[in-house]
ROLOLUM-822084 format. One record per residue (C-alpha): residue number from 1; x, z, y. Coordinates in nm, 2 decimals, decimal comma. Layout:
% ROLOLUM-822084
<rec><seq>NUM</seq><x>X</x><z>Z</z><y>Y</y></rec>
...
***
This chain:
% ROLOLUM-822084
<rec><seq>1</seq><x>24,88</x><z>-2,08</z><y>23,92</y></rec>
<rec><seq>2</seq><x>25,17</x><z>-1,85</z><y>23,99</y></rec>
<rec><seq>3</seq><x>25,34</x><z>-1,93</z><y>24,32</y></rec>
<rec><seq>4</seq><x>25,66</x><z>-1,80</z><y>24,49</y></rec>
<rec><seq>5</seq><x>25,81</x><z>-1,80</z><y>24,84</y></rec>
<rec><seq>6</seq><x>26,12</x><z>-1,95</z><y>24,70</y></rec>
<rec><seq>7</seq><x>25,94</x><z>-2,25</z><y>24,54</y></rec>
<rec><seq>8</seq><x>25,94</x><z>-2,57</z><y>24,73</y></rec>
<rec><seq>9</seq><x>25,57</x><z>-2,55</z><y>24,79</y></rec>
<rec><seq>10</seq><x>25,56</x><z>-2,78</z><y>25,08</y></rec>
<rec><seq>11</seq><x>25,22</x><z>-2,82</z><y>25,24</y></rec>
<rec><seq>12</seq><x>25,03</x><z>-2,92</z><y>25,55</y></rec>
<rec><seq>13</seq><x>24,67</x><z>-2,82</z><y>25,64</y></rec>
<rec><seq>14</seq><x>24,39</x><z>-3,07</z><y>25,67</y></rec>
<rec><seq>15</seq><x>24,13</x><z>-3,00</z><y>25,93</y></rec>
<rec><seq>16</seq><x>23,81</x><z>-2,83</z><y>25,78</y></rec>
<rec><seq>17</seq><x>23,46</x><z>-2,89</z><y>25,90</y></rec>
<rec><seq>18</seq><x>23,32</x><z>-2,64</z><y>26,15</y></rec>
<rec><seq>19</seq><x>23,12</x><z>-2,46</z><y>25,89</y></rec>
<rec><seq>20</seq><x>23,44</x><z>-2,39</z><y>25,70</y></rec>
<rec><seq>21</seq><x>23,58</x><z>-2,18</z><y>25,98</y></rec>
<rec><seq>22</seq><x>23,85</x><z>-2,40</z><y>26,11</y></rec>
<rec><seq>23</seq><x>23,94</x><z>-2,71</z><y>26,30</y></rec>
<rec><seq>24</seq><x>24,22</x><z>-2,92</z><y>26,45</y></rec>
<rec><seq>25</seq><x>24,29</x><z>-2,84</z><y>26,81</y></rec>
<rec><seq>26</seq><x>24,53</x><z>-3,00</z><y>27,05</y></rec>
<rec><seq>27</seq><x>24,77</x><z>-2,80</z><y>27,26</y></rec>
<rec><seq>28</seq><x>24,60</x><z>-2,91</z><y>27,58</y></rec>
<rec><seq>29</seq><x>24,25</x><z>-2,78</z><y>27,51</y></rec>
<rec><seq>30</seq><x>23,98</x><z>-2,72</z><y>27,24</y></rec>
<rec><seq>31</seq><x>23,86</x><z>-3,00</z><y>27,03</y></rec>
<rec><seq>32</seq><x>23,53</x><z>-3,04</z><y>26,85</y></rec>
<rec><seq>33</seq><x>23,38</x><z>-2,74</z><y>27,03</y></rec>
<rec><seq>34</seq><x>23,64</x><z>-2,49</z><y>26,90</y></rec>
<rec><seq>35</seq><x>23,65</x><z>-2,15</z><y>27,05</y></rec>
<rec><seq>36</seq><x>23,91</x><z>-1,95</z><y>27,23</y></rec>
<rec><seq>37</seq><x>24,06</x><z>-1,79</z><y>26,92</y></rec>
<rec><seq>38</seq><x>24,24</x><z>-2,11</z><y>26,82</y></rec>
<rec><seq>39</seq><x>24,37</x><z>-2,15</z><y>27,17</y></rec>
<rec><seq>40</seq><x>24,49</x><z>-1,80</z><y>27,18</y></rec>
<rec><seq>41</seq><x>24,69</x><z>-1,85</z><y>26,86</y></rec>
<rec><seq>42</seq><x>24,83</x><z>-2,18</z><y>26,99</y></rec>
<rec><seq>43</seq><x>24,94</x><z>-2,01</z><y>27,31</y></rec>
<rec><seq>44</seq><x>25,11</x><z>-1,74</z><y>27,11</y></rec>
<rec><seq>45</seq><x>25,28</x><z>-1,99</z><y>26,88</y></rec>
<rec><seq>46</seq><x>25,41</x><z>-2,19</z><y>27,18</y></rec>
<rec><seq>47</seq><x>25,54</x><z>-1,88</z><y>27,35</y></rec>
<rec><seq>48</seq><x>25,71</x><z>-1,78</z><y>27,02</y></rec>
<rec><seq>49</seq><x>25,88</x><z>-2,13</z><y>27,01</y></rec>
<rec><seq>50</seq><x>26,00</x><z>-2,08</z><y>27,37</y></rec>
<rec><seq>51</seq><x>26,13</x><z>-1,73</z><y>27,28</y></rec>
<rec><seq>52</seq><x>26,33</x><z>-1,87</z><y>26,99</y></rec>
<rec><seq>53</seq><x>26,47</x><z>-2,15</z><y>27,21</y></rec>
<rec><seq>54</seq><x>26,58</x><z>-1,89</z><y>27,47</y></rec>
<rec><seq>55</seq><x>26,69</x><z>-1,62</z><y>27,23</y></rec>
<rec><seq>56</seq><x>26,42</x><z>-1,39</z><y>27,36</y></rec>
<rec><seq>57</seq><x>26,41</x><z>-1,12</z><y>27,09</y></rec>
<rec><seq>58</seq><x>26,18</x><z>-0,89</z><y>27,29</y></rec>
<rec><seq>59</seq><x>25,88</x><z>-1,12</z><y>27,27</y></rec>
<rec><seq>60</seq><x>25,95</x><z>-1,23</z><y>26,91</y></rec>
<rec><seq>61</seq><x>25,98</x><z>-0,87</z><y>26,80</y></rec>
<rec><seq>62</seq><x>25,65</x><z>-0,77</z><y>26,95</y></rec>
<rec><seq>63</seq><x>25,47</x><z>-1,07</z><y>26,80</y></rec>
<rec><seq>64</seq><x>25,60</x><z>-1,03</z><y>26,44</y></rec>
<rec><seq>65</seq><x>25,46</x><z>-0,79</z><y>26,19</y></rec>
<rec><seq>66</seq><x>25,70</x><z>-0,53</z><y>26,05</y></rec>
<rec><seq>67</seq><x>25,69</x><z>-0,69</z><y>25,71</y></rec>
<rec><seq>68</seq><x>25,72</x><z>-1,04</z><y>25,85</y></rec>
<rec><seq>69</seq><x>25,88</x><z>-1,30</z><y>25,62</y></rec>
<rec><seq>70</seq><x>26,03</x><z>-1,65</z><y>25,69</y></rec>
<rec><seq>71</seq><x>26,10</x><z>-1,91</z><y>25,43</y></rec>
<rec><seq>72</seq><x>26,32</x><z>-2,20</z><y>25,55</y></rec>
<rec><seq>73</seq><x>26,33</x><z>-2,55</z><y>25,43</y></rec>
<rec><seq>74</seq><x>26,63</x><z>-2,47</z><y>25,21</y></rec>
<rec><seq>75</seq><x>26,44</x><z>-2,18</z><y>25,05</y></rec>
<rec><seq>76</seq><x>26,62</x><z>-1,91</z><y>25,24</y></rec>
<rec><seq>77</seq><x>26,41</x><z>-1,60</z><y>25,29</y></rec>
<rec><seq>78</seq><x>26,45</x><z>-1,38</z><y>25,60</y></rec>
<rec><seq>79</seq><x>26,28</x><z>-1,06</z><y>25,70</y></rec>
<rec><seq>80</seq><x>26,20</x><z>-0,96</z><y>26,06</y></rec>
<rec><seq>81</seq><x>26,54</x><z>-0,80</z><y>26,13</y></rec>
<rec><seq>82</seq><x>26,73</x><z>-1,10</z><y>26,00</y></rec>
<rec><seq>83</seq><x>26,53</x><z>-1,34</z><y>26,21</y></rec>
<rec><seq>84</seq><x>26,57</x><z>-1,13</z><y>26,53</y></rec>
<rec><seq>85</seq><x>26,95</x><z>-1,11</z><y>26,46</y></rec>
<rec><seq>86</seq><x>26,96</x><z>-1,49</z><y>26,44</y></rec>
<rec><seq>87</seq><x>26,79</x><z>-1,52</z><y>26,77</y></rec>
<rec><seq>88</seq><x>27,06</x><z>-1,31</z><y>26,94</y></rec>
<rec><seq>89</seq><x>27,31</x><z>-1,58</z><y>26,87</y></rec>
<rec><seq>90</seq><x>27,08</x><z>-1,86</z><y>26,98</y></rec>
<rec><seq>91</seq><x>27,20</x><z>-2,08</z><y>27,26</y></rec>
<rec><seq>92</seq><x>26,93</x><z>-2,16</z><y>27,52</y></rec>
<rec><seq>93</seq><x>26,79</x><z>-2,51</z><y>27,48</y></rec>
<rec><seq>94</seq><x>26,91</x><z>-2,74</z><y>27,76</y></rec>
<rec><seq>95</seq><x>26,63</x><z>-2,86</z><y>28,00</y></rec>
<rec><seq>96</seq><x>26,48</x><z>-3,19</z><y>27,88</y></rec>
<rec><seq>97</seq><x>26,59</x><z>-3,15</z><y>27,52</y></rec>
<rec><seq>98</seq><x>26,23</x><z>-3,07</z><y>27,42</y></rec>
<rec><seq>99</seq><x>26,07</x><z>-3,36</z><y>27,59</y></rec>
<rec><seq>100</seq><x>25,93</x><z>-3,52</z><y>27,27</y></rec>
<rec><seq>101</seq><x>25,55</x><z>-3,56</z><y>27,25</y></rec>
<rec><seq>102</seq><x>25,38</x><z>-3,23</z><y>27,18</y></rec>
<rec><seq>103</seq><x>25,23</x><z>-3,24</z><y>26,83</y></rec>
<rec><seq>104</seq><x>24,87</x><z>-3,14</z><y>26,75</y></rec>
<rec><seq>105</seq><x>24,82</x><z>-2,80</z><y>26,60</y></rec>
<rec><seq>106</seq><x>24,59</x><z>-2,73</z><y>26,31</y></rec>
<rec><seq>107</seq><x>24,43</x><z>-2,39</z><y>26,30</y></rec>
<rec><seq>108</seq><x>24,20</x><z>-2,23</z><y>26,04</y></rec>
<rec><seq>109</seq><x>24,06</x><z>-1,89</z><y>26,10</y></rec>
<rec><seq>110</seq><x>23,94</x><z>-1,68</z><y>25,81</y></rec>
<rec><seq>111</seq><x>23,81</x><z>-1,35</z><y>25,95</y></rec>
<rec><seq>112</seq><x>24,12</x><z>-1,16</z><y>26,06</y></rec>
<rec><seq>113</seq><x>24,36</x><z>-1,41</z><y>25,90</y></rec>
<rec><seq>114</seq><x>24,46</x><z>-1,74</z><y>26,05</y></rec>
<rec><seq>115</seq><x>24,67</x><z>-2,03</z><y>25,92</y></rec>
<rec><seq>116</seq><x>24,84</x><z>-2,27</z><y>26,16</y></rec>
<rec><seq>117</seq><x>25,05</x><z>-2,58</z><y>26,11</y></rec>
<rec><seq>118</seq><x>25,22</x><z>-2,82</z><y>26,35</y></rec>
<rec><seq>119</seq><x>25,48</x><z>-3,09</z><y>26,31</y></rec>
<rec><seq>120</seq><x>25,84</x><z>-3,03</z><y>26,42</y></rec>
<rec><seq>121</seq><x>25,97</x><z>-3,38</z><y>26,32</y></rec>
<rec><seq>122</seq><x>25,78</x><z>-3,70</z><y>26,25</y></rec>
<rec><seq>123</seq><x>25,81</x><z>-3,88</z><y>25,91</y></rec>
<rec><seq>124</seq><x>26,13</x><z>-4,07</z><y>25,87</y></rec>
<rec><seq>125</seq><x>25,94</x><z>-4,31</z><y>25,65</y></rec>
<rec><seq>126</seq><x>25,62</x><z>-4,44</z><y>25,81</y></rec>
<rec><seq>127</seq><x>25,48</x><z>-4,50</z><y>25,46</y></rec>
<rec><seq>128</seq><x>25,56</x><z>-4,15</z><y>25,33</y></rec>
<rec><seq>129</seq><x>25,41</x><z>-3,86</z><y>25,53</y></rec>
<rec><seq>130</seq><x>25,61</x><z>-3,62</z><y>25,31</y></rec>
<rec><seq>131</seq><x>25,93</x><z>-3,73</z><y>25,48</y></rec>
<rec><seq>132</seq><x>25,83</x><z>-3,54</z><y>25,80</y></rec>
<rec><seq>133</seq><x>25,88</x><z>-3,17</z><y>25,88</y></rec>
<rec><seq>134</seq><x>25,63</x><z>-2,91</z><y>25,98</y></rec>
<rec><seq>135</seq><x>25,59</x><z>-2,54</z><y>25,99</y></rec>
<rec><seq>136</seq><x>25,31</x><z>-2,32</z><y>25,87</y></rec>
<rec><seq>137</seq><x>25,24</x><z>-1,98</z><y>26,04</y></rec>
<rec><seq>138</seq><x>25,02</x><z>-1,71</z><y>25,90</y></rec>
<rec><seq>139</seq><x>24,87</x><z>-1,47</z><y>26,16</y></rec>
<rec><seq>140</seq><x>24,70</x><z>-1,14</z><y>26,09</y></rec>
<rec><seq>141</seq><x>24,49</x><z>-0,94</z><y>26,34</y></rec>
<rec><seq>142</seq><x>24,62</x><z>-0,59</z><y>26,36</y></rec>
<rec><seq>143</seq><x>24,47</x><z>-0,33</z><y>26,59</y></rec>
<rec><seq>144</seq><x>24,29</x><z>-0,60</z><y>26,79</y></rec>
<rec><seq>145</seq><x>24,60</x><z>-0,82</z><y>26,83</y></rec>
<rec><seq>146</seq><x>24,72</x><z>-1,13</z><y>26,65</y></rec>
<rec><seq>147</seq><x>25,06</x><z>-1,09</z><y>26,48</y></rec>
<rec><seq>148</seq><x>25,26</x><z>-1,34</z><y>26,29</y></rec>
<rec><seq>149</seq><x>25,31</x><z>-1,23</z><y>25,93</y></rec>
<rec><seq>150</seq><x>25,47</x><z>-1,54</z><y>25,77</y></rec>
<rec><seq>151</seq><x>25,65</x><z>-1,86</z><y>25,87</y></rec>
<rec><seq>152</seq><x>25,72</x><z>-2,14</z><y>25,62</y></rec>
<rec><seq>153</seq><x>25,88</x><z>-2,48</z><y>25,65</y></rec>
<rec><seq>154</seq><x>25,65</x><z>-2,74</z><y>25,49</y></rec>
<rec><seq>155</seq><x>25,70</x><z>-3,11</z><y>25,42</y></rec>
<rec><seq>156</seq><x>25,43</x><z>-3,28</z><y>25,23</y></rec>
<rec><seq>157</seq><x>25,11</x><z>-3,48</z><y>25,27</y></rec>
<rec><seq>158</seq><x>24,81</x><z>-3,28</z><y>25,38</y></rec>
<rec><seq>159</seq><x>24,64</x><z>-3,07</z><y>25,12</y></rec>
<rec><seq>160</seq><x>24,41</x><z>-2,79</z><y>25,25</y></rec>
<rec><seq>161</seq><x>24,35</x><z>-2,63</z><y>24,91</y></rec>
<rec><seq>162</seq><x>24,72</x><z>-2,59</z><y>24,84</y></rec>
<rec><seq>163</seq><x>24,80</x><z>-2,48</z><y>25,19</y></rec>
<rec><seq>164</seq><x>24,55</x><z>-2,19</z><y>25,17</y></rec>
<rec><seq>165</seq><x>24,68</x><z>-2,11</z><y>24,83</y></rec>
<rec><seq>166</seq><x>25,04</x><z>-2,10</z><y>24,94</y></rec>
<rec><seq>167</seq><x>24,95</x><z>-1,88</z><y>25,24</y></rec>
<rec><seq>168</seq><x>24,77</x><z>-1,64</z><y>25,00</y></rec>
<rec><seq>169</seq><x>25,08</x><z>-1,61</z><y>24,79</y></rec>
<rec><seq>170</seq><x>25,30</x><z>-1,55</z><y>25,09</y></rec>
<rec><seq>171</seq><x>25,07</x><z>-1,26</z><y>25,19</y></rec>
<rec><seq>172</seq><x>25,06</x><z>-1,13</z><y>24,84</y></rec>
<rec><seq>173</seq><x>25,44</x><z>-1,14</z><y>24,80</y></rec>
<rec><seq>174</seq><x>25,49</x><z>-0,96</z><y>25,14</y></rec>
<rec><seq>175</seq><x>25,26</x><z>-0,68</z><y>25,03</y></rec>
<rec><seq>176</seq><x>24,94</x><z>-0,79</z><y>25,20</y></rec>
<rec><seq>177</seq><x>24,74</x><z>-0,80</z><y>24,87</y></rec>
<rec><seq>178</seq><x>24,39</x><z>-0,76</z><y>25,01</y></rec>
<rec><seq>179</seq><x>24,45</x><z>-1,02</z><y>25,28</y></rec>
<rec><seq>180</seq><x>24,57</x><z>-1,26</z><y>25,00</y></rec>
<rec><seq>181</seq><x>24,26</x><z>-1,19</z><y>24,79</y></rec>
<rec><seq>182</seq><x>24,04</x><z>-1,28</z><y>25,09</y></rec>
<rec><seq>183</seq><x>24,22</x><z>-1,61</z><y>25,13</y></rec>
<rec><seq>184</seq><x>24,19</x><z>-1,69</z><y>24,76</y></rec>
<rec><seq>185</seq><x>23,82</x><z>-1,61</z><y>24,78</y></rec>
<rec><seq>186</seq><x>23,79</x><z>-1,86</z><y>25,07</y></rec>
<rec><seq>187</seq><x>23,96</x><z>-2,12</z><y>24,85</y></rec>
<rec><seq>188</seq><x>23,71</x><z>-2,06</z><y>24,58</y></rec>
<rec><seq>189</seq><x>23,42</x><z>-2,11</z><y>24,82</y></rec>
<rec><seq>190</seq><x>23,58</x><z>-2,43</z><y>24,95</y></rec>
<rec><seq>191</seq><x>23,69</x><z>-2,57</z><y>24,62</y></rec>
<rec><seq>192</seq><x>23,46</x><z>-2,43</z><y>24,35</y></rec>
<rec><seq>193</seq><x>23,56</x><z>-2,71</z><y>24,10</y></rec>
<rec><seq>194</seq><x>23,93</x><z>-2,64</z><y>24,12</y></rec>
<rec><seq>195</seq><x>24,07</x><z>-2,45</z><y>23,83</y></rec>
<rec><seq>196</seq><x>24,38</x><z>-2,34</z><y>24,02</y></rec>
<rec><seq>197</seq><x>24,19</x><z>-2,15</z><y>24,29</y></rec>
<rec><seq>198</seq><x>24,03</x><z>-1,93</z><y>24,02</y></rec>
<rec><seq>199</seq><x>24,36</x><z>-1,88</z><y>23,86</y></rec>
<rec><seq>200</seq><x>24,52</x><z>-1,76</z><y>24,18</y></rec>
<rec><seq>201</seq><x>24,23</x><z>-1,53</z><y>24,26</y></rec>
<rec><seq>202</seq><x>24,25</x><z>-1,39</z><y>23,91</y></rec>
<rec><seq>203</seq><x>24,62</x><z>-1,32</z><y>23,95</y></rec>
<rec><seq>204</seq><x>24,57</x><z>-1,14</z><y>24,27</y></rec>
<rec><seq>205</seq><x>24,28</x><z>-0,93</z><y>24,14</y></rec>
<rec><seq>206</seq><x>24,48</x><z>-0,84</z><y>23,83</y></rec>
<rec><seq>207</seq><x>24,76</x><z>-0,72</z><y>24,06</y></rec>
<rec><seq>208</seq><x>24,51</x><z>-0,51</z><y>24,25</y></rec>
<rec><seq>209</seq><x>24,39</x><z>-0,35</z><y>23,92</y></rec>
<rec><seq>210</seq><x>24,05</x><z>-0,52</z><y>23,92</y></rec>
<rec><seq>211</seq><x>24,08</x><z>-0,62</z><y>23,56</y></rec>
<rec><seq>212</seq><x>23,72</x><z>-0,71</z><y>23,49</y></rec>
<rec><seq>213</seq><x>23,69</x><z>-0,95</z><y>23,78</y></rec>
<rec><seq>214</seq><x>24,03</x><z>-1,10</z><y>23,71</y></rec>
<rec><seq>215</seq><x>23,92</x><z>-1,18</z><y>23,36</y></rec>
<rec><seq>216</seq><x>23,61</x><z>-1,35</z><y>23,49</y></rec>
<rec><seq>217</seq><x>23,82</x><z>-1,57</z><y>23,72</y></rec>
<rec><seq>218</seq><x>24,07</x><z>-1,66</z><y>23,46</y></rec>
<rec><seq>219</seq><x>23,78</x><z>-1,75</z><y>23,22</y></rec>
<rec><seq>220</seq><x>23,64</x><z>-1,98</z><y>23,49</y></rec>
<rec><seq>221</seq><x>23,98</x><z>-2,14</z><y>23,55</y></rec>
<rec><seq>222</seq><x>24,01</x><z>-2,21</z><y>23,17</y></rec>
<rec><seq>223</seq><x>23,66</x><z>-2,35</z><y>23,16</y></rec>
<rec><seq>224</seq><x>23,76</x><z>-2,60</z><y>23,43</y></rec>
<rec><seq>225</seq><x>24,11</x><z>-2,67</z><y>23,28</y></rec>
<rec><seq>226</seq><x>24,15</x><z>-2,57</z><y>22,91</y></rec>
<rec><seq>227</seq><x>24,51</x><z>-2,68</z><y>22,93</y></rec>
<rec><seq>228</seq><x>24,61</x><z>-2,40</z><y>23,17</y></rec>
<rec><seq>229</seq><x>24,86</x><z>-2,23</z><y>22,94</y></rec>
<rec><seq>230</seq><x>24,98</x><z>-1,97</z><y>23,20</y></rec>
<rec><seq>231</seq><x>24,61</x><z>-1,88</z><y>23,25</y></rec>
<rec><seq>232</seq><x>24,56</x><z>-1,84</z><y>22,88</y></rec>
<rec><seq>233</seq><x>24,86</x><z>-1,60</z><y>22,86</y></rec>
<rec><seq>234</seq><x>24,75</x><z>-1,40</z><y>23,16</y></rec>
<rec><seq>235</seq><x>24,39</x><z>-1,37</z><y>23,02</y></rec>
<rec><seq>236</seq><x>24,52</x><z>-1,26</z><y>22,68</y></rec>
<rec><seq>237</seq><x>24,73</x><z>-0,99</z><y>22,84</y></rec>
<rec><seq>238</seq><x>24,44</x><z>-0,86</z><y>23,05</y></rec>
<rec><seq>239</seq><x>24,21</x><z>-0,85</z><y>22,75</y></rec>
<rec><seq>240</seq><x>24,47</x><z>-0,66</z><y>22,56</y></rec>
<rec><seq>241</seq><x>24,46</x><z>-0,37</z><y>22,81</y></rec>
***
């Protein structure tokens, strides 16, 4: 289903089983036998948070991809230059102001793409996990180094399928089409009975010009959900080419 960076697609990742290339790791050490990649990403993310608190634009600039995009809770979209400009006016965080318990990080690595989430505020309603705040970061490996490509505010109950799907759309809309396709393919492998994952993969493949494969995925989506009207329209358009 069509997604957009400006939509309030608020999502948190669930931990995946080890065979699904991901896991939940704490900031203090690997959990469940996870390797060093997750720990490296957590360390980068923590250093990035420290750089933001100190207004350290040098580290932030080096970590972010050139086509980095941020989507705030209010739906405001910033590029790399705008984020760095905002850091220049950041007042350093007073000592002790960040003494709240450190939240657990959730990291999923898919080849040279990684998705990370961590809470930044606990739920205000203990019976509604959607009332809390978190962030989702998308990292890409470029020339042997992990770089942050996207940063979104997220506020909803855990949903791994939707999280991966949202990250795919963020990559696609920031020009990383092939990376997005690989994430959508991962979602298809993880959730083969979900009509929406085939719809998203079909949309990305159509955008990449792979019409025949896009048609196959839209057909599968409609097989699983005959009421997918946007999928019907997209399939008719592709067949008409």
